[in-house]
N, C-alpha and C positions, 0 to 999 in steps of 0.2 A: 342751629348750628352746624356744621361742616360733616361729614361723618365720610367713610368709607368705602356706602355704598352708593354714590356720589356717581352719576357715570363724567358727570363735568367737573372739576374745580377750578379758580381762581385764583389767581397766586398771585402776589405786587413782592417784586425785589425790590432786598434792600438796598443800595449799593455803597456799602464802608470801610472803611480806610485802617486800611492793614492800620557763620559756624566750622565755622569748616567743623568735615567729619574729623572725626579722633577717635580711632579705633579701640585703645586700650581700657579696658573694662576691666567688669569683676574679673578677681583669681578663684576661680569654679573650684578649685583643691580645697577654698576649706569649708566649704559648706560638703553635707555629704548627696551623695548619688545614692537610688532604692538601694542600689549593689549595695551600700557600707551600712546600712539601719538595717540593724540584726528582723524588727520585726516590722519594716516592711518587705523585702524580701520569703519571708515564711509568708507572706499574706499574697502577695504575687506570682508565685511559684505553686500557687493552689488555681489546680484545672480545672474545666465544670467538669463536673460529677452528681453524684449522685448525691447529694446532703447527710450524713451524717447524724444532723441531727434532726430528732422528729417531734411532735406534744402527742404529750398524756393523756386521750381524750380520753378519760373518764373526770381530768381534774381540771376542767372546766369550773369559775362559776361566775353567774350572768349577774348582772347592776344592772340599772335603769342606763347608766350613759357610761359601760365597761365591760368590758370579759378579765379574769383573769387564768391565768392558765400555767403547765409545766414544759418546758425544752428538754430532752433528754440527749446529751453525747453519749451514741450508741458507741464511740467507741471509747471513752473512760467512767462515764454513767455519772459525769456532771450534770445536777439539774439547773435551770435556769429560770427566771420567775418572769412571764412572758404579762406585758399589759396593756391593756388593745382598748385605744377612748374614741372615743365618739365628743368632735368641739365640735363650738360658734364657729359660725362664717362655713362652712363645709369645706371640713378640714377631718384630720384622721394623724392620731397622735397612739405609734408603740411605742414601746419601751421595752427592752432583755436587760434582766441582770441575772446573777449570780442570787440562790436560792438561797441555802444556806452558806454566807458573804464569809472568809475569817477576817476582812476587814470591808471598811465603805470603801466604796466607786467615786468618785466628786461627776456631781453631776451639773454644776457648772451654771443654774436656777440664775445666778445675774443677771443670765445675755437675757432673760426674761422677762417685759413690761412687767407683770404679772401673772397669777397662775393664772391657767386658761381655759375660759369659761366649756365647763363639758357642755354634751347637748342628748339629748332620746337617744338610741343604740337596742333596736332588736334584733334578738333570732329569726334570722329567718331560715333555717331549714340546720338540723347537725343531725351526723351520723358518727359509722364507726372509722372515716375516714379524713370528713372535713365540717367545718363551720359554718352559711352565712351566714352574715349579721347585715341589717339596712341598718343605715345611716343617711336619711334625708332623700336624693335626688342618689343616693351614692351606696354600694354595698362593698363588702369587704369579702371576700374567703380566704381561709384558712385551711388549707390542707394537712391532713395528721400526717401519713410518712413518702416521700420525706417533708419535713418542713419551706412553706410555702405560705406570704400574704399575697392575691392578688387584691389591688383595688376599680374599683369599675364605675366609671359614675354609666348611671344609664345600667345599660346590657352593652358596655362599650371596651374593654380591657384598655388600660393605662399607665397602672406601675405593676412591677411584681417584683417582690422581698424573695434572696434565696434561688431566683429559678435555675440559676446556672447553681446555685449549691456550689456560692463563694462564702460562707457563712466560720468564721471564725470566731467564738469569744477564747480568752485562754485565760483559767480562771488564777484567783488567785490558789499558792498553797505553798506551804512553809516548807525554806532551805532546811533543809535533813546536819547536821554538827556535823562532828567531824566523828574519828571511833574512841568508842569509848571502852574505854583499861580492861583490860583484859579480852574482850575479841576480838573473833582472828577475822582475815584483810577477809574472808569470803562472807562474811555477815555486817561486817563496815562499810562492804560497795554498796549490799544491798542497800543501807540505811543512808549511804550518801545520795543515793539517785531515786528524784525524783518521780509516781509516774507519770510519762510521756505519751504522749498521743500518737500513732503514726506519721501524723503533718508535725510534729514537732521533733520528732528522734533526728529527722537529718539535718536541721540545726540545730540541735541541742550547744554547743561551743556558747554561743550568743543571749542563751534564754537570763543570764543568772550574772551573767556580764559584756561591757564590751570596749572597744579599743575607736577612739576614733580621734590623729591628728600629735598623740604621744597625749590624750583627755582619758582618760579610767570613768567608766560609766557603773556605776558598782551594783547599780539595780537592788534592793537590797529587801525587796520585794516580788522580786524574779519578771514573769516575763506575767501581762494584764495584756496587748495587746487586742481589738476588735474589731472585726468588717463582716460586709456584708456586702451583693453583688445586689443591683436595683435597673429595673433594666423599661424601661421609658420607652410603651407601645403606641406606633403609628408617628412617631416620634423620628426628625432627621436633626434637628437641632437644637444642640443644647449654652446657656448661658453662663452666668457669673464664675461663684465660686474664687473670689477675687481674695491676694491682690495678686497680677500677675504682668509681665510685660509681653502679653500677646493680644493674638485677635480675640474681636468680640466675638463675634462663636467660637465652640470651644474644638476645639480639631480632636482625634481619636489619638489615644497616645501609646498603644498596643495594637502589636497584630498589621502590621497595614505601611505603608512608604512611607520614610518616613518617620517611622517610633521609637519615642522618647520615654524616656522616666515619667512615671502620675504625674499632676499638678500635687505639688505638693500643700502645702499649708502650716506653715510652722514659721511666726512673726521673725524676723531676722535684719541683722542692719549689712545693709549688699551695697557694695562701695561701687557708684557706678555697675550700675547694673545690665546686661546682656538682653538684647529685645528678643519677642518670636523665641520663647520656653517657657517650660514650667516651671523651673525654679521662685519658690518663695522668694517672697519680701515682705513688709513692713507690714502687712494687715493677713489675715486669714478670716476667709467671713462664710460657712460652710453652707452656703445656701445655693441651691445649681435650677436654673427655671427650663425648659424642656415645653418645645410651645411646635406651633402648628397648624395649615387652613381654620380650622374647626373646632381645639383646644389650645389651653396653655394648664402648663401645672409645673409645683412648688415642691422643692426637698430638701429639708431641710435638715440638715445630721447636728443635731446637737449635741458636741465635746471637743470641748479645748486643751486636749493635747493634740501633739502632733498626729495630719490627719494626711490623709496621698492619695488622689482621685485617678484613677485608671478611665478610662472610655474605649467604648471599641464599636465601628460598624460595622454589621452584623451584615450575610447576604441574605435577611428572608424580603418573599412577597410581600411581606407589611414594612413599612419605614419604620428602624428600632434603634436605637441604642442604649447601648449596656454601658451599666455602669459598676464603679465597683471598688466602695471607700472601707477605708480600714487607718483605725488610729488605735497609736501606745498604749493608752487605758484609758480608763472609764467607760463609760457604758453604753449602749447601739442605742440610740433616743432618737427617734425618730418621726416630724412632721411631714404627712401629704398636704399641700396646699391644691386643693382640684379644680378653681380657680372657679368656672371658667375660660374666662377670661383675662386678660395681663394685668386688666385694671382693680382687677377681682384677686386677681392671687396677690397684687404691692397692698390689698387695701389689708386678707388675711397675712402675709407676712408683717406687717403690721402689730397686725392683733398682739402677734409672739414676740416680737421686738420693739415694738416699737417705735416712733417716729423720729424725727428733726425737731426741736418745739421750732417757735418761730424766729429766724435771728434777727437782731436787733438789726436793722439799716446801712446801717454802718460799715457791717460786717461784708456786706455784694459789695461794697463801690472799692475803689483800687488800693490796694496794698505795696508798700512801697518797703524791700526788705533789700536786708546786705550780711553777708557776715562776712564783717561787720561796721556799723558805724564808730570811727573811731572817739569821739567825742560828744559833748556838748554842742563846740562850736560847729560838725561833719553833726550833727541834728539841728539846729540852727537852717546851715547852708542850704542845709535839698531841700526842707520847709521853705524855706523862700526861693531855691529855683521854683520848685513850682508852680509858685504865686507869681516872679514874672515873666515865665513861660505860659499865663494860666494854662495849668494843668491841674484839670479838679484831680486831690487824691482824698484819703478819708484815713491810713494808718499807719503809721511807721514801726518796723521793726526794730529790737536791738534782739540783736544774739548771745553767746557765748562771752563774749567780752563783754558787754556791759555789766558784770560784777567782779567782788572785790574775787582775786586768786580763783575766781571758779566754783565760788560757795553761791549756788543760790538762795532767791530772798534779798538779796546785798549787793550796792552798787563801788564801782571801782570808784573810791573817794578820792582821787585826783581827776582825773575823765568826766565824772559824773559828779560831779559835787552840789550841784541843785537840781534831782529830778525832778523833786517837784512842781520847781519852776521851770525845770525842760517840755516838765509832763503841760502844765498851763500854759506855756507857749504855744499848744500842737491845740488845747482844747477852744483857744480862743477864736479858733477860727472853724473849730463844727471836728476835734480831727482829735483820731486816739491815737496808743501806744500799745503797742507790742510786745515781751520782755521772754524770754527763756528761762524758764523751770523745768528741768530733767529730772531725771528720779533719782539720778546716782550722786553720793553726797559725801560730802571730798569728807577725809575722814581725819579730820582735826578738831584736838583738841578746847582749841580755843574759838569754834565755831559755835555755832548757840545750836544751829538744828542736828547733829550732828552729837555734842554731847545729851540733848535732850532724846535724841533717838535707841542712845545706844543708851542710856541708863533704865529709857520705859520697855525696854528687851521691844525694840518697834521695827528691828532690822530683820532680811530672813536669812535664817541660818543653815551653815555646809554642814556637810555627811557629819563630823562630826559631834553640829546641835553651837557651834563657837558660832562666831557673829560671820556674817558673806567678808570675806575681803577681794573683789573685783576692782580691775583698772581701766578705768575715763576718763575721762575732759582733764578732772580731776588730779588723777592719779590712781591711789589708791584713794578706793569707795564704799560703801556702801548702799544696798539695795534695798527702797523702806518695803515692807509686805504688808504691800495693797488688801490682801486677799482677808486683812485683818479689819474691822470692821469698825475696831479702836484704834487704827494706825490710819486708817482712810479718818476721822471725825477728827482725830491731830492733823491731819496735811489742812483740813480745810478749815483749820482755824489759824494755817497762816495765811492766807488769806488778807485776812485781819488786816485790815487801817497801819493802828498799832502795832503789829505782828510784822506785817512785813512795811518796814518805813520806807518811807521815799515813795511811796505805788501814793495812788490815788484811783478813786470811781473809774476816774477815761484811761488807768493800763489792763488790760487782758496778759493773758495768758499764750502760750504755746510750750506744750508738752511736743520733745519731740525727745527718739534713743530710749524708747519705754514699750522696745519691742520682748527684752531689755536688753539695750547693748552694755557686752565688757566685751573690751577690747581682746583679754587674755582666755578668755573662758572660750570652750566646744564651739567653733560655728559663733564665734563674734558673741556670744550670747550666756549665758548663765547653765552651770552645770545639773543635767535633771533630777540628781540629787537630792538637792540643796532641802532645802524643809523650811514650810511658811507653818504659818497656826493652823492649830485641827491634826500636824501632824504633814496635810496632804506631802505630797515630792513635787516641785516644782516643775516635773514635764504632766504633773495632773493639772499644772490649771495654767503652763507658760500661753500661751492663745489669750490668754482674759485677764494677763496682767498688764499690756498698758490700756487696756479698759478701765479698770479697776482703779487704772491710777488718775483716767481724766474724769472717770466717776466722780472722783474727790474733789480735783483742782473746780469741778464742773459745781456743785457744792458749794466749796469755800467760796466761788463766787456771788454764789447765790442767799447765802449767808451774809456777807460783808456791807449788802445793801438792804439788807432786813427785805428780800424779795423786789427791790423796785426796780429791781436794773437787769436784763437778761444779760446770763456773761455769751461771751464768745471765746473758742478755746479752740486751738487747732492740737491737733494728735497727728503721729505717723503712724504710731501700732491701731489693731480697730478690731475686734471683735463683731461679731452676730451683738448688734443692743448699743455697739458706739456711736452711733447716730443719732441718741440720747443727751448724752452728753458734750457732742466738739462736731468740729470739720476735720475733716484729714485731706493730704497729696501725695500726690505721688511717690514724693521720696527723691531718689538726689541721683537726676534727669540732665543729660551729657547736650552741650547746645548742638545737635545735630539735625538733621530735618529729619530724621527716621524718627525722632524722638517726638518731636512735633507731630508728628504720624500718627502716635503710639497713640497720644493723650488724651485722644479717643477716643479709643475701644475701653481708657483705663477707666476712664474716667467714668464711662458708660455702666462699666461690671463694678464699678465697685457705685452708679447710682441706684442700680439695679438691683443689689446688695443690700437695698438701708440708707446708705450713706452718701445722700445727698446732696451734703454742702461739700461737693467737693473740688481738686483741679490742679493744674502743674505747674513747677515753677515755669515762670514764661522765662521763653529766654537758651534754655537750663541750667540746673545748675555749675554744672564742672564745665570749666572751657569758655570760647569767645564765640560770640552769634556772630556770623555775619551781619548786616546793618537788615538785610536782605530776613537773614531767619529772622532775626530778631522782631521784626516789623508785623511779619508776620504773626510769630505766634500773638503780638498782641491784639491782631485781628479776630483771631480762632480763643484765645483765653476772655478776650471781652460776650465772648458767648459762654461761655463757659462755670457753673457757678461761682466758684471760689478763684480767686483775680490775684495775684499776686507776680509778684517780679522778687526774685530771688535765687542770689550766686554767692558762689566759693569766697573766699577771702582769695584767693589765690589771681581769679578772676578781674579783667579788667574794669577795671567800672563805667554803668550804661542805664544811668540814669537817662531819661529819654533827651532830653537838653545836650547829651555831648553825643550824639549820633549827628551828621549831616542836615542841614533847614528841610531835607526834604523827607527824609524817613523824622525826621522830629517832628514834622506836624503830621506827620503819616500817624502815630503814635498819635499825637494827642485827641488827633481825631476819636482813630480806635477805643482812646477815654473814654470820650466827653460821647460817644454815641454809649459804653456803656452807660453812661448815665445817665443819660435818654430815656433807656428804657429800665432803671429801678423799680419803679411801678412796677412793672411786668413782671418784674426775677420778684417782687417783693410777695405779688398772687397768689405765685410757683407757688413758694416756700407754705405761703400760707394756706393754701388745696392741702399740700404733701404731709402737715400738718394733720390733717384733719383722716387723710386716707391712707395715706402712705405711696404715691405716686411723687416719680422724683419729676423737678420741675426737667431737666438732661433725660429725653428717654427714647429709648429704638421705634425708630419710625414703625414696627409694628404692634407698641403699642398704642398706636392713632390708628394705623391702618394694619388689623391681626392678619389680613386674607390675601395679603399683599405678598407672594409668594417671594419678589426677584430683592425683600427689602431685606428677607431671613440673614442673610450674607454679605449686608452691610457695616463695613467699620470707620467708616469716615463721612457718611450723611445720619445728621439723627435730627430731633424734634427737638425745640426745646418749645416745652407747654402743648396744647393742641392747634396754636396758631402759627408758629414759622419753622420752616423747615432750613436747616441751617447747610451749610455745605464750605467748608475751612478750605481753602488757596497754605497744601501741605507741600511742594514743592518749589525747587529755584527756577526762576525764572518760568514759571507759568506765565503760557500767552492764553491756553483752553485749558476748558474742562468740561467733562462732560459728567453731568447731574444727573443721578436716579431720580424721578416726580413719581408718586406711588399717584393711583388711578390709572386709568383709559383715558387717550382722545383726549388729554389733556389744554383745555385754554388757557393761557394764561397772559397776564398786563405781565410785561421783559425791559426790564432796565430801566433807566427812568425818564426814558422818551416816552412811558404806557401804547409800547406797539403792541397791540393786538399777533396773539401768533395760538392756533390751529394746528399742534401737532397728530400725529397717529400712531404716535410711540413715544412712550416714558423715559429712553431717556437723548437727554435736551445736550447737545454740544453750546458751552458759552463760554463765549469770548473774557478775557480779564486782562487789568493791565495792575499796575503796580499797586493803585490805589483800591484795587473792588474784592471785596465777597460775597457770594451768592449767601443772601437767606433771606429768605420770604415767604408773606404770608399767606396763610391759607383763610380764600372765598369763605364770608361765612362768618367772620373772627374782629373783634376788639381788642383793640392792645391800647392798655392805657400806657402812660408815654407825663414826661416832661424836658421841655426842650431848651430851657434858661441855666444858664453853666455856670456852676455855683462852685466859691473852693472847694465844698464839699457837701454829703451829701445831709446832713441835718442843715444845711441856710437854705433850701430846696424845702422844709415841709410846706409852705406858705405859698410857694409858685400854682400858677395854674397846669391843671393836665390837659392833657391834648390823649384823645383820641379819635385814634389811624384806623377807619374802619373799611377791611375788607373785602367786598360785597361777590356774591356768587353770581354763576352762570343765569341765575333767575330775576339778580340786581336786585337781591334784598337776601339779609341775614337768616 
């Protein structure tokens, strides 16, 4: 196979057939900035300093795979517990928690696929100032005062934790009651004021309560945030921490031109999101990858509470990226993935959070969706029109209005009076159906789901310990407490065919609005002081809520077929580990060229962080795309993992045959090309399940020393064999493509013209029907060329192997 070290590469180009701008965007005033978030403001205001935290060097306990010690805050004497653990597959975990807590802290264990396997660790040296431990080819140096952890690969420093002294751990403390009867004012004042550190004194007004947009967060447990700085030494590029509508390489957010808020990780329902900013969106995956020509490093901050991440680029002689992570509650629980290659880091992350199970083949085909197809006749007409226009597809989707009065697990009795017959009409052609099932449950005493949930006490509770009542699509709604295993098992049982009346084994599920979205809540989500099973506040578990819902839905799909069928679930909300249960899309995008362009870095970031089955709504969810934009979006999406057209109910209908003949033909060709590549997609997802390496990957994952690829956001590799550069601007007649390697030899266009080039940036003329996709020399791609109505009908069709020879005319 071809490698990045080859002096020459040969590529075959595949010539593929592939809105008006609307400036109205999100109402940013609905969502907090860092300045409006008490804990964010406290952490971000901390300047580089000598850390007040120090290691009690006499406290260490040494075990075969770990060491334990005590960290002390010199400002208030609070003691913390440090666990440093060597893990198999070249990883290190360190965890900092309270030594003597008055209440537990949530650890988000559900994110991990299993307890990580530990590996041997040995103490290399120890004195009054530091302890040095070795694990595999690596070592960690724990400095005593001030506390700092330096992680080395051999003798090369790669990561330094708390080097800038930004660590902060707000311990739980009791809130003093009011004035006891008969006591004086002076003594009462002393009793009401908990001991504050120097850091906390200037922000004491927001420690125990804060208000945003008329919503008061009572903070019954007081301040509990945690934070730490991490310096990636020798790196100039960091990636990941989705989901944000921003470029693929993460930009600096502080002390730089164009400085902004930190990147925010807090799952939110954001209407018509803006581009090129660090605002929170629907998913929060606290995993970052640093890459250089010589090393790749991963950092996983396991915390399900709201989290912010600052990035700085210091002016050092040695390249460096300084990051600062802080969360509203929970632990400091950090996994360092030492690579050293990009694919090693992907494998290491998969050993922690799991991989995407091999998706059913149909889910890799084309999905046709809209909010909403009106009734069974509409469904039948759309399905028939695909056949009449010789366009293959696999899945037809029904949005919110297929339900009876917006009650999930029901059907509108007049418009969808025979759901089983409707589904069977699709399955006769090998097709499937997906329906929407959201976490908010209509509060209607006649609705069996609500009645059972109420009777069993399955709803999230408000601060007064009553069932939480929020507003969403059905109006007044309860929200199921998916933190409870009992609730998850109950929810899973509702997908059984005898429970979900009108369903069949060919009906699959879409979990939307599961951030969770609450229309009348603060920041369009649930109040942070709501209560979950076990006494956890919602603030502790917010980012994992959607994942737990999808986990339960996935289990329900496995159970309904007794494990005979692989599930397909789509989710909008995600956390680290969500890849084990479903696919994801990038949410409510807009029919604009800029949003098409942003689909590439957004899907790349999701893929890099485990969510390999991801995509963007073709054509944009909001507004109406021009014919050219819509067609180009099909061309681009045909080479992204999740391939679905979806749109808002106020947009014009945009099924492929509704465009003029020229654009209809181009869209049809893009869809057909997707189907011809399904064997390759299926192979890539099989590889992904085994290794964690995403099908859609940055070029530097295949060419790790090619520095010019580190900043690219519009080109990527599909597997190791295809280089993809979608056309994502209007009226494009030529593009500049970057080709990895030097002095490339390529077979260009379909005319098999040999081009010998001495530079990697190659101008390529493009017409409306073309998108360049190059096959790497020395690779073989499996395809199927026969056009069928759906993927399942190609099962017995012959394969075609496309062989691209390298410059030595060999594989």
